[in-house]
mmCIF file of the N, C-alpha and C atoms, coordinates in Angstrom:
data_MODEL
# 
_entry.id   MODEL 
# 
loop_
_atom_site.group_PDB 
_atom_site.id 
_atom_site.type_symbol 
_atom_site.label_atom_id 
_atom_site.label_alt_id 
_atom_site.label_comp_id 
_atom_site.label_asym_id 
_atom_site.label_entity_id 
_atom_site.label_seq_id 
_atom_site.pdbx_PDB_ins_code 
_atom_site.Cartn_x 
_atom_site.Cartn_y 
_atom_site.Cartn_z 
_atom_site.occupancy 
_atom_site.B_iso_or_equiv 
_atom_site.pdbx_formal_charge 
_atom_site.auth_seq_id 
_atom_site.auth_comp_id 
_atom_site.auth_asym_id 
_atom_site.auth_atom_id 
_atom_site.pdbx_PDB_model_num 
ATOM 1   N N  . MET A 1 1  ? -39.782 -100.398 60.268 1.00 0.00 ? 1  MET A N  1 
ATOM 2   C CA . MET A 1 1  ? -40.877 -100.878 59.600 1.00 0.00 ? 1  MET A CA 1 
ATOM 3   C C  . MET A 1 1  ? -42.411 -100.047 59.986 1.00 0.00 ? 1  MET A C  1 
ATOM 4   N N  . VAL A 1 2  ? -43.134 -99.799  58.728 1.00 0.00 ? 2  VAL A N  1 
ATOM 5   C CA . VAL A 1 2  ? -44.477 -99.252  59.121 1.00 0.00 ? 2  VAL A CA 1 
ATOM 6   C C  . VAL A 1 2  ? -45.705 -100.310 58.632 1.00 0.00 ? 2  VAL A C  1 
ATOM 7   N N  . VAL A 1 3  ? -46.274 -100.640 58.913 1.00 0.00 ? 3  VAL A N  1 
ATOM 8   C CA . VAL A 1 3  ? -47.831 -101.613 58.355 1.00 0.00 ? 3  VAL A CA 1 
ATOM 9   C C  . VAL A 1 3  ? -48.979 -101.376 58.782 1.00 0.00 ? 3  VAL A C  1 
ATOM 10  N N  . ASP A 1 4  ? -49.804 -100.880 58.106 1.00 0.00 ? 4  ASP A N  1 
ATOM 11  C CA . ASP A 1 4  ? -51.113 -100.283 58.459 1.00 0.00 ? 4  ASP A CA 1 
ATOM 12  C C  . ASP A 1 4  ? -52.006 -100.283 57.282 1.00 0.00 ? 4  ASP A C  1 
ATOM 13  N N  . LYS A 1 5  ? -53.141 -100.467 57.667 1.00 0.00 ? 5  LYS A N  1 
ATOM 14  C CA . LYS A 1 5  ? -54.319 -100.812 56.397 1.00 0.00 ? 5  LYS A CA 1 
ATOM 15  C C  . LYS A 1 5  ? -54.236 -99.595  55.334 1.00 0.00 ? 5  LYS A C  1 
ATOM 16  N N  . MET A 1 6  ? -54.519 -99.296  54.461 1.00 0.00 ? 6  MET A N  1 
ATOM 17  C CA . MET A 1 6  ? -54.589 -98.082  53.543 1.00 0.00 ? 6  MET A CA 1 
ATOM 18  C C  . MET A 1 6  ? -55.244 -98.223  52.500 1.00 0.00 ? 6  MET A C  1 
ATOM 19  N N  . ARG A 1 7  ? -56.054 -97.104  51.893 1.00 0.00 ? 7  ARG A N  1 
ATOM 20  C CA . ARG A 1 7  ? -56.809 -96.982  50.372 1.00 0.00 ? 7  ARG A CA 1 
ATOM 21  C C  . ARG A 1 7  ? -56.062 -96.999  49.009 1.00 0.00 ? 7  ARG A C  1 
ATOM 22  N N  . PHE A 1 8  ? -55.587 -98.135  48.317 1.00 0.00 ? 8  PHE A N  1 
ATOM 23  C CA . PHE A 1 8  ? -54.829 -97.642  47.227 1.00 0.00 ? 8  PHE A CA 1 
ATOM 24  C C  . PHE A 1 8  ? -55.925 -97.346  45.842 1.00 0.00 ? 8  PHE A C  1 
ATOM 25  N N  . GLY A 1 9  ? -57.479 -97.186  46.322 1.00 0.00 ? 9  GLY A N  1 
ATOM 26  C CA . GLY A 1 9  ? -58.228 -96.915  44.784 1.00 0.00 ? 9  GLY A CA 1 
ATOM 27  C C  . GLY A 1 9  ? -59.285 -96.612  45.123 1.00 0.00 ? 9  GLY A C  1 
ATOM 28  N N  . PRO A 1 10 ? -60.604 -97.029  44.525 1.00 0.00 ? 10 PRO A N  1 
ATOM 29  C CA . PRO A 1 10 ? -61.761 -96.401  44.911 1.00 0.00 ? 10 PRO A CA 1 
ATOM 30  C C  . PRO A 1 10 ? -62.332 -97.959  45.753 1.00 0.00 ? 10 PRO A C  1 
ATOM 31  N N  . VAL A 1 11 ? -63.283 -97.851  46.444 1.00 0.00 ? 11 VAL A N  1 
ATOM 32  C CA . VAL A 1 11 ? -63.737 -99.239  47.021 1.00 0.00 ? 11 VAL A CA 1 
ATOM 33  C C  . VAL A 1 11 ? -65.175 -99.405  46.785 1.00 0.00 ? 11 VAL A C  1 
ATOM 34  N N  . GLN A 1 12 ? -65.678 -100.740 46.696 1.00 0.00 ? 12 GLN A N  1 
ATOM 35  C CA . GLN A 1 12 ? -66.692 -101.156 46.647 1.00 0.00 ? 12 GLN A CA 1 
ATOM 36  C C  . GLN A 1 12 ? -67.781 -100.954 47.430 1.00 0.00 ? 12 GLN A C  1 
ATOM 37  N N  . SER A 1 13 ? -67.263 -101.120 48.847 1.00 0.00 ? 13 SER A N  1 
ATOM 38  C CA . SER A 1 13 ? -68.431 -100.963 49.533 1.00 0.00 ? 13 SER A CA 1 
ATOM 39  C C  . SER A 1 13 ? -67.463 -99.650  50.477 1.00 0.00 ? 13 SER A C  1 
ATOM 40  N N  . PRO A 1 14 ? -67.851 -99.092  50.670 1.00 0.00 ? 14 PRO A N  1 
ATOM 41  C CA . PRO A 1 14 ? -67.028 -97.519  51.510 1.00 0.00 ? 14 PRO A CA 1 
ATOM 42  C C  . PRO A 1 14 ? -67.638 -98.023  53.078 1.00 0.00 ? 14 PRO A C  1 
ATOM 43  N N  . SER A 1 15 ? -68.385 -98.786  53.466 1.00 0.00 ? 15 SER A N  1 
ATOM 44  C CA . SER A 1 15 ? -68.671 -98.412  54.995 1.00 0.00 ? 15 SER A CA 1 
ATOM 45  C C  . SER A 1 15 ? -67.568 -99.465  55.596 1.00 0.00 ? 15 SER A C  1 
ATOM 46  N N  . GLU A 1 16 ? -67.025 -100.686 54.985 1.00 0.00 ? 16 GLU A N  1 
ATOM 47  C CA . GLU A 1 16 ? -65.691 -101.257 55.197 1.00 0.00 ? 16 GLU A CA 1 
ATOM 48  C C  . GLU A 1 16 ? -64.637 -100.604 55.199 1.00 0.00 ? 16 GLU A C  1 
ATOM 49  N N  . TYR A 1 17 ? -64.438 -99.625  54.255 1.00 0.00 ? 17 TYR A N  1 
ATOM 50  C CA . TYR A 1 17 ? -62.999 -98.727  54.025 1.00 0.00 ? 17 TYR A CA 1 
ATOM 51  C C  . TYR A 1 17 ? -63.301 -97.111  54.648 1.00 0.00 ? 17 TYR A C  1 
ATOM 52  N N  . GLU A 1 18 ? -64.054 -96.539  54.765 1.00 0.00 ? 18 GLU A N  1 
ATOM 53  C CA . GLU A 1 18 ? -64.350 -95.260  55.196 1.00 0.00 ? 18 GLU A CA 1 
ATOM 54  C C  . GLU A 1 18 ? -63.325 -94.589  56.144 1.00 0.00 ? 18 GLU A C  1 
ATOM 55  N N  . THR A 1 19 ? -62.379 -95.769  57.289 1.00 0.00 ? 19 THR A N  1 
ATOM 56  C CA . THR A 1 19 ? -61.811 -94.942  58.219 1.00 0.00 ? 19 THR A CA 1 
ATOM 57  C C  . THR A 1 19 ? -60.780 -95.448  58.087 1.00 0.00 ? 19 THR A C  1 
ATOM 58  N N  . LEU A 1 20 ? -59.873 -96.004  56.689 1.00 0.00 ? 20 LEU A N  1 
ATOM 59  C CA . LEU A 1 20 ? -58.714 -95.885  56.072 1.00 0.00 ? 20 LEU A CA 1 
ATOM 60  C C  . LEU A 1 20 ? -58.137 -94.838  55.518 1.00 0.00 ? 20 LEU A C  1 
ATOM 61  N N  . SER A 1 21 ? -57.040 -94.813  55.511 1.00 0.00 ? 21 SER A N  1 
ATOM 62  C CA . SER A 1 21 ? -56.319 -93.578  55.203 1.00 0.00 ? 21 SER A CA 1 
ATOM 63  C C  . SER A 1 21 ? -55.963 -93.954  53.646 1.00 0.00 ? 21 SER A C  1 
ATOM 64  N N  . TRP A 1 22 ? -55.394 -92.866  52.565 1.00 0.00 ? 22 TRP A N  1 
ATOM 65  C CA . TRP A 1 22 ? -55.579 -93.208  51.182 1.00 0.00 ? 22 TRP A CA 1 
ATOM 66  C C  . TRP A 1 22 ? -54.012 -93.517  51.291 1.00 0.00 ? 22 TRP A C  1 
ATOM 67  N N  . MET A 1 23 ? -53.759 -94.498  50.728 1.00 0.00 ? 23 MET A N  1 
ATOM 68  C CA . MET A 1 23 ? -51.950 -94.684  50.347 1.00 0.00 ? 23 MET A CA 1 
ATOM 69  C C  . MET A 1 23 ? -51.535 -93.150  50.010 1.00 0.00 ? 23 MET A C  1 
ATOM 70  N N  . GLU A 1 24 ? -52.238 -92.430  49.689 1.00 0.00 ? 24 GLU A N  1 
ATOM 71  C CA . GLU A 1 24 ? -51.146 -91.050  49.393 1.00 0.00 ? 24 GLU A CA 1 
ATOM 72  C C  . GLU A 1 24 ? -50.745 -90.386  50.427 1.00 0.00 ? 24 GLU A C  1 
ATOM 73  N N  . THR A 1 25 ? -51.839 -90.409  51.345 1.00 0.00 ? 25 THR A N  1 
ATOM 74  C CA . THR A 1 25 ? -51.553 -89.396  52.616 1.00 0.00 ? 25 THR A CA 1 
ATOM 75  C C  . THR A 1 25 ? -50.442 -90.593  53.441 1.00 0.00 ? 25 THR A C  1 
ATOM 76  N N  . ILE A 1 26 ? -50.123 -91.533  53.376 1.00 0.00 ? 26 ILE A N  1 
ATOM 77  C CA . ILE A 1 26 ? -49.234 -92.679  54.148 1.00 0.00 ? 26 ILE A CA 1 
ATOM 78  C C  . ILE A 1 26 ? -48.026 -91.858  53.253 1.00 0.00 ? 26 ILE A C  1 
ATOM 79  N N  . ALA A 1 27 ? -48.066 -92.095  51.961 1.00 0.00 ? 27 ALA A N  1 
ATOM 80  C CA . ALA A 1 27 ? -46.472 -91.960  51.531 1.00 0.00 ? 27 ALA A CA 1 
ATOM 81  C C  . ALA A 1 27 ? -46.302 -90.655  51.619 1.00 0.00 ? 27 ALA A C  1 
ATOM 82  N N  . ASP A 1 28 ? -47.048 -89.415  51.791 1.00 0.00 ? 28 ASP A N  1 
ATOM 83  C CA . ASP A 1 28 ? -46.708 -88.177  52.065 1.00 0.00 ? 28 ASP A CA 1 
ATOM 84  C C  . ASP A 1 28 ? -46.142 -87.926  53.242 1.00 0.00 ? 28 ASP A C  1 
ATOM 85  N N  . LEU A 1 29 ? -46.783 -88.937  54.646 1.00 0.00 ? 29 LEU A N  1 
ATOM 86  C CA . LEU A 1 29 ? -46.332 -89.048  55.930 1.00 0.00 ? 29 LEU A CA 1 
ATOM 87  C C  . LEU A 1 29 ? -44.976 -89.240  55.715 1.00 0.00 ? 29 LEU A C  1 
ATOM 88  N N  . LEU A 1 30 ? -44.526 -90.487  55.019 1.00 0.00 ? 30 LEU A N  1 
ATOM 89  C CA . LEU A 1 30 ? -43.470 -91.028  55.365 1.00 0.00 ? 30 LEU A CA 1 
ATOM 90  C C  . LEU A 1 30 ? -42.341 -90.303  54.808 1.00 0.00 ? 30 LEU A C  1 
ATOM 91  N N  . VAL A 1 31 ? -42.487 -89.367  53.219 1.00 0.00 ? 31 VAL A N  1 
ATOM 92  C CA . VAL A 1 31 ? -41.782 -88.244  53.063 1.00 0.00 ? 31 VAL A CA 1 
ATOM 93  C C  . VAL A 1 31 ? -41.425 -87.518  53.958 1.00 0.00 ? 31 VAL A C  1 
ATOM 94  N N  . ASP A 1 32 ? -42.226 -86.853  54.383 1.00 0.00 ? 32 ASP A N  1 
ATOM 95  C CA . ASP A 1 32 ? -42.270 -85.732  55.616 1.00 0.00 ? 32 ASP A CA 1 
ATOM 96  C C  . ASP A 1 32 ? -41.314 -86.233  56.770 1.00 0.00 ? 32 ASP A C  1 
ATOM 97  N N  . SER A 1 33 ? -41.438 -87.425  57.210 1.00 0.00 ? 33 SER A N  1 
ATOM 98  C CA . SER A 1 33 ? -40.722 -87.824  58.279 1.00 0.00 ? 33 SER A CA 1 
ATOM 99  C C  . SER A 1 33 ? -38.989 -88.368  57.714 1.00 0.00 ? 33 SER A C  1 
ATOM 100 N N  . GLY A 1 34 ? -38.550 -87.793  56.298 1.00 0.00 ? 34 GLY A N  1 
ATOM 101 C CA . GLY A 1 34 ? -37.256 -87.954  56.132 1.00 0.00 ? 34 GLY A CA 1 
ATOM 102 C C  . GLY A 1 34 ? -37.034 -89.135  55.120 1.00 0.00 ? 34 GLY A C  1 
ATOM 103 N N  . LEU A 1 35 ? -37.819 -90.135  55.107 1.00 0.00 ? 35 LEU A N  1 
ATOM 104 C CA . LEU A 1 35 ? -38.001 -91.224  53.926 1.00 0.00 ? 35 LEU A CA 1 
ATOM 105 C C  . LEU A 1 35 ? -37.856 -91.152  53.059 1.00 0.00 ? 35 LEU A C  1 
ATOM 106 N N  . VAL A 1 36 ? -37.451 -91.960  51.980 1.00 0.00 ? 36 VAL A N  1 
ATOM 107 C CA . VAL A 1 36 ? -37.194 -92.119  50.335 1.00 0.00 ? 36 VAL A CA 1 
ATOM 108 C C  . VAL A 1 36 ? -38.044 -93.069  50.057 1.00 0.00 ? 36 VAL A C  1 
ATOM 109 N N  . LEU A 1 37 ? -39.133 -92.831  48.920 1.00 0.00 ? 37 LEU A N  1 
ATOM 110 C CA . LEU A 1 37 ? -40.118 -94.053  48.425 1.00 0.00 ? 37 LEU A CA 1 
ATOM 111 C C  . LEU A 1 37 ? -39.840 -94.730  47.873 1.00 0.00 ? 37 LEU A C  1 
ATOM 112 N N  . MET A 1 38 ? -39.441 -96.007  47.546 1.00 0.00 ? 38 MET A N  1 
ATOM 113 C CA . MET A 1 38 ? -38.573 -96.475  46.427 1.00 0.00 ? 38 MET A CA 1 
ATOM 114 C C  . MET A 1 38 ? -39.377 -97.558  45.925 1.00 0.00 ? 38 MET A C  1 
ATOM 115 N N  . ASP A 1 39 ? -40.654 -98.266  46.233 1.00 0.00 ? 39 ASP A N  1 
ATOM 116 C CA . ASP A 1 39 ? -41.623 -98.559  45.590 1.00 0.00 ? 39 ASP A CA 1 
ATOM 117 C C  . ASP A 1 39 ? -42.765 -98.486  46.098 1.00 0.00 ? 39 ASP A C  1 
ATOM 118 N N  . ILE A 1 40 ? -43.983 -98.399  45.293 1.00 0.00 ? 40 ILE A N  1 
ATOM 119 C CA . ILE A 1 40 ? -45.388 -98.720  45.896 1.00 0.00 ? 40 ILE A CA 1 
ATOM 120 C C  . ILE A 1 40 ? -46.277 -100.080 44.843 1.00 0.00 ? 40 ILE A C  1 
ATOM 121 N N  . GLU A 1 41 ? -46.492 -100.668 45.666 1.00 0.00 ? 41 GLU A N  1 
ATOM 122 C CA . GLU A 1 41 ? -47.093 -102.162 45.379 1.00 0.00 ? 41 GLU A CA 1 
ATOM 123 C C  . GLU A 1 41 ? -47.958 -102.133 45.268 1.00 0.00 ? 41 GLU A C  1 
ATOM 124 N N  . ILE A 1 42 ? -49.105 -102.372 44.436 1.00 0.00 ? 42 ILE A N  1 
ATOM 125 C CA . ILE A 1 42 ? -51.133 -102.234 44.803 1.00 0.00 ? 42 ILE A CA 1 
ATOM 126 C C  . ILE A 1 42 ? -51.480 -103.642 44.349 1.00 0.00 ? 42 ILE A C  1 
ATOM 127 N N  . ILE A 1 43 ? -51.811 -104.251 45.688 1.00 0.00 ? 43 ILE A N  1 
ATOM 128 C CA . ILE A 1 43 ? -51.889 -106.057 45.779 1.00 0.00 ? 43 ILE A CA 1 
ATOM 129 C C  . ILE A 1 43 ? -53.576 -105.594 45.262 1.00 0.00 ? 43 ILE A C  1 
ATOM 130 N N  . THR A 1 44 ? -54.364 -105.023 46.106 1.00 0.00 ? 44 THR A N  1 
ATOM 131 C CA . THR A 1 44 ? -55.674 -105.137 45.904 1.00 0.00 ? 44 THR A CA 1 
ATOM 132 C C  . THR A 1 44 ? -56.192 -103.548 46.468 1.00 0.00 ? 44 THR A C  1 
ATOM 133 N N  . GLU A 1 45 ? -57.421 -103.256 46.422 1.00 0.00 ? 45 GLU A N  1 
ATOM 134 C CA . GLU A 1 45 ? -57.605 -101.520 46.763 1.00 0.00 ? 45 GLU A CA 1 
ATOM 135 C C  . GLU A 1 45 ? -57.844 -101.542 48.247 1.00 0.00 ? 45 GLU A C  1 
ATOM 136 N N  . SER A 1 46 ? -57.072 -102.131 49.142 1.00 0.00 ? 46 SER A N  1 
ATOM 137 C CA . SER A 1 46 ? -57.170 -102.329 50.780 1.00 0.00 ? 46 SER A CA 1 
ATOM 138 C C  . SER A 1 46 ? -55.468 -102.509 51.163 1.00 0.00 ? 46 SER A C  1 
ATOM 139 N N  . VAL A 1 47 ? -55.383 -103.386 50.236 1.00 0.00 ? 47 VAL A N  1 
ATOM 140 C CA . VAL A 1 47 ? -53.954 -104.066 50.233 1.00 0.00 ? 47 VAL A CA 1 
ATOM 141 C C  . VAL A 1 47 ? -52.491 -103.694 49.311 1.00 0.00 ? 47 VAL A C  1 
ATOM 142 N N  . GLY A 1 48 ? -51.770 -103.476 50.207 1.00 0.00 ? 48 GLY A N  1 
ATOM 143 C CA . GLY A 1 48 ? -50.538 -102.827 49.146 1.00 0.00 ? 48 GLY A CA 1 
ATOM 144 C C  . GLY A 1 48 ? -49.230 -102.645 49.887 1.00 0.00 ? 48 GLY A C  1 
ATOM 145 N N  . VAL A 1 49 ? -48.316 -102.529 49.444 1.00 0.00 ? 49 VAL A N  1 
ATOM 146 C CA . VAL A 1 49 ? -46.679 -102.078 50.072 1.00 0.00 ? 49 VAL A CA 1 
ATOM 147 C C  . VAL A 1 49 ? -46.292 -101.173 49.975 1.00 0.00 ? 49 VAL A C  1 
ATOM 148 N N  . ILE A 1 50 ? -45.807 -100.132 50.466 1.00 0.00 ? 50 ILE A N  1 
ATOM 149 C CA . ILE A 1 50 ? -44.722 -98.953  49.995 1.00 0.00 ? 50 ILE A CA 1 
ATOM 150 C C  . ILE A 1 50 ? -43.538 -99.543  50.539 1.00 0.00 ? 50 ILE A C  1 
ATOM 151 N N  . ILE A 1 51 ? -42.551 -99.305  49.810 1.00 0.00 ? 51 ILE A N  1 
ATOM 152 C CA . ILE A 1 51 ? -40.938 -99.387  50.203 1.00 0.00 ? 51 ILE A CA 1 
ATOM 153 C C  . ILE A 1 51 ? -40.391 -98.138  50.491 1.00 0.00 ? 51 ILE A C  1 
ATOM 154 N N  . ALA A 1 52 ? -40.069 -97.807  51.973 1.00 0.00 ? 52 ALA A N  1 
ATOM 155 C CA . ALA A 1 52 ? -39.041 -96.769  51.474 1.00 0.00 ? 52 ALA A CA 1 
ATOM 156 C C  . ALA A 1 52 ? -37.841 -96.827  52.441 1.00 0.00 ? 52 ALA A C  1 
ATOM 157 N N  . THR A 1 53 ? -36.898 -95.766  52.371 1.00 0.00 ? 53 THR A N  1 
ATOM 158 C CA . THR A 1 53 ? -35.554 -95.898  53.602 1.00 0.00 ? 53 THR A CA 1 
ATOM 159 C C  . THR A 1 53 ? -35.037 -94.731  53.700 1.00 0.00 ? 53 THR A C  1 
ATOM 160 N N  . ARG A 1 54 ? -34.408 -94.532  54.454 1.00 0.00 ? 54 ARG A N  1 
ATOM 161 C CA . ARG A 1 54 ? -33.833 -93.329  55.012 1.00 0.00 ? 54 ARG A CA 1 
ATOM 162 C C  . ARG A 1 54 ? -32.899 -93.375  53.968 1.00 0.00 ? 54 ARG A C  1 
# 
């Protein structure tokens, strides 16, 4: 399991989120490491769940 904060959409206060990775970047890294993305659930602009399996 990988847990990290990431951006899922545009932010309203960039200073709070400017160092967070974009969800697409994290998803690409998971795929590049051999995982298959099963689902992505966006909860808020900085909270979400990426479900991946080998």
